C-alpha positions in Angstrom: 10.5 -6.8 -26.4 12.2 -6.1 -23.1 13.9 -2.8 -22.7 17.3 -2.4 -21.1 17.6 -0.1 -18.1 19.2 3.3 -18.7 21.5 4.5 -16.0 22.6 8.0 -15.3 24.9 9.4 -12.7 23.6 12.4 -10.8 26.0 14.6 -12.8 24.6 13.1 -16.1 21.0 13.7 -15.1 21.8 17.3 -14.1 23.6 17.9 -17.5 20.6 16.5 -19.4 18.2 18.7 -17.4 20.3 21.8 -18.2 20.4 20.9 -21.9 16.7 20.4 -21.9 16.1 23.7 -20.3 18.4 25.5 -22.8 16.6 23.8 -25.7 13.1 24.6 -24.5 13.7 28.1 -23.1 16.3 29.6 -25.4 17.1 27.7 -28.6 13.6 26.5 -29.6 11.9 29.9 -29.1 14.8 31.7 -31.0 14.5 29.3 -34.0 10.7 29.5 -34.0 11.0 33.3 -34.2 13.6 32.9 -37.0 11.3 30.6 -38.8 8.4 33.0 -38.5 10.5 35.9 -39.8 11.8 33.8 -42.7 8.3 32.7 -43.6 7.2 36.3 -43.7 9.7 36.9 -46.6 7.4 35.0 -48.9 8.3 32.3 -51.6 9.3 29.4 -49.3 10.6 27.3 -52.1 13.8 29.2 -52.5 14.0 30.6 -49.0 17.3 29.2 -47.5 16.7 30.9 -44.1 13.3 29.3 -43.8 14.5 25.8 -44.7 17.6 26.1 -42.5 15.5 27.2 -39.5 12.9 24.5 -40.1 15.6 21.8 -40.3 17.3 23.1 -37.1 14.0 23.2 -35.3 13.3 19.6 -36.3 16.7 18.5 -34.8 15.9 20.4 -31.6 12.5 18.8 -31.3 14.1 15.4 -31.8 16.7 16.1 -29.1 14.0 17.4 -26.7 12.0 14.2 -27.2 15.1 12.0 -26.7 16.1 13.8 -23.5 12.6 13.6 -22.1 12.5 9.9 -22.8 15.9 9.3 -21.1 14.9 11.3 -18.0 11.5 9.7 -17.8 12.9 6.1 -17.7 16.5 6.5 -16.4 17.7 5.1 -13.1 19.8 7.6 -11.3 22.7 6.0 -9.6 23.9 7.3 -6.3 27.7 7.3 -6.5 28.3 9.6 -3.6 29.2 6.9 -1.2 32.7 5.3 -1.6 32.9 1.8 -2.8 35.7 -0.8 -3.0 34.4 -2.2 -6.2 33.8 -0.6 -9.6 30.2 0.5 -10.3 28.4 3.0 -12.4 29.7 6.4 -11.3 33.1 5.1 -10.2 36.3 6.7 -11.5 38.7 3.9 -12.2 42.5 4.1 -12.6 43.8 1.1 -14.7 47.1 0.0 -16.1 47.4 -2.1 -19.2 49.6 -5.1 -18.8 53.1 -4.3 -20.1 52.6 -0.5 -19.9 54.0 1.8 -17.3 51.3 4.5 -17.4 47.9 4.7 -15.8 44.6 5.5 -17.6 41.6 6.9 -15.8 38.0 6.4 -16.8 34.6 7.3 -15.3 32.0 4.5 -15.7 28.7 6.1 -16.7 25.4 5.1 -18.3 25.3 4.8 -22.0 23.3 8.1 -22.3 26.1 10.1 -20.9 29.2 8.3 -22.3 31.7 10.5 -23.9 35.1 8.9 -24.7 36.7 12.3 -25.3 36.0 13.1 -21.6 37.1 9.6 -20.6 33.5 8.7 -19.6 32.8 5.2 -20.8 29.5 3.3 -20.8 28.9 0.5 -18.5 27.9 -1.4 -21.6 31.2 -0.8 -23.4 33.8 -3.7 -23.5 36.1 -2.0 -20.9 33.2 -0.6 -18.8 31.4 -3.9 -18.5 34.6 -5.9 -17.8 35.5 -3.5 -15.0 32.2 -3.5 -13.2 32.2 -5.4 -9.9 36.0 -5.7 -9.7 38.3 -4.3 -6.9 41.7 -2.6 -6.6 44.5 -4.9 -7.5 42.4 -7.3 -9.6 43.3 -8.2 -13.1 40.7 -7.8 -15.8 40.6 -9.2 -19.3 38.8 -7.2 -21.9 37.8 -8.7 -25.2 38.0 -5.9 -27.8 37.9 -5.9 -31.7 41.7 -5.8 -31.6 42.0 -8.8 -29.3 42.1 -9.4 -25.5 43.6 -6.7 -23.4 44.6 -7.2 -19.7 44.3 -4.4 -17.2 45.1 -4.1 -13.5 42.8 -1.9 -11.4 45.1 0.6 -9.6 42.5 2.8 -7.9 38.7 3.3 -7.6 37.3 6.7 -6.6 
């Protein structure tokens, strides 16, 4: 089974490295201590603190493994040089056909996508449709709600 490449911007790699450090250096040791203290209280069957700490520690271990895996295989994209076409790391200003306001998105790898922060994956319908296009070009995006047309207003 072929694996798909995972892309990260430098900003995304830095954020994952900070999160990994926080998990390893602060949160995991604190929960391990809490688990040890809860276990010392005896009778683990009805010890809510013990079960809560154990569950949270499991989530942290899973996230640590996930981040390590992403960082080990990710391709970090250099987006520091300006480009006249949309690529991973680009901030794109678009305008939907028939609308009079602009929308701004940053195209990022799927591991750092966060729609609330207007960071969309290069694999998302809008992100993949925008890749490789230039200012002034019209782009059609097939979405679950139908086809949407955008014009690329700016690329940063």
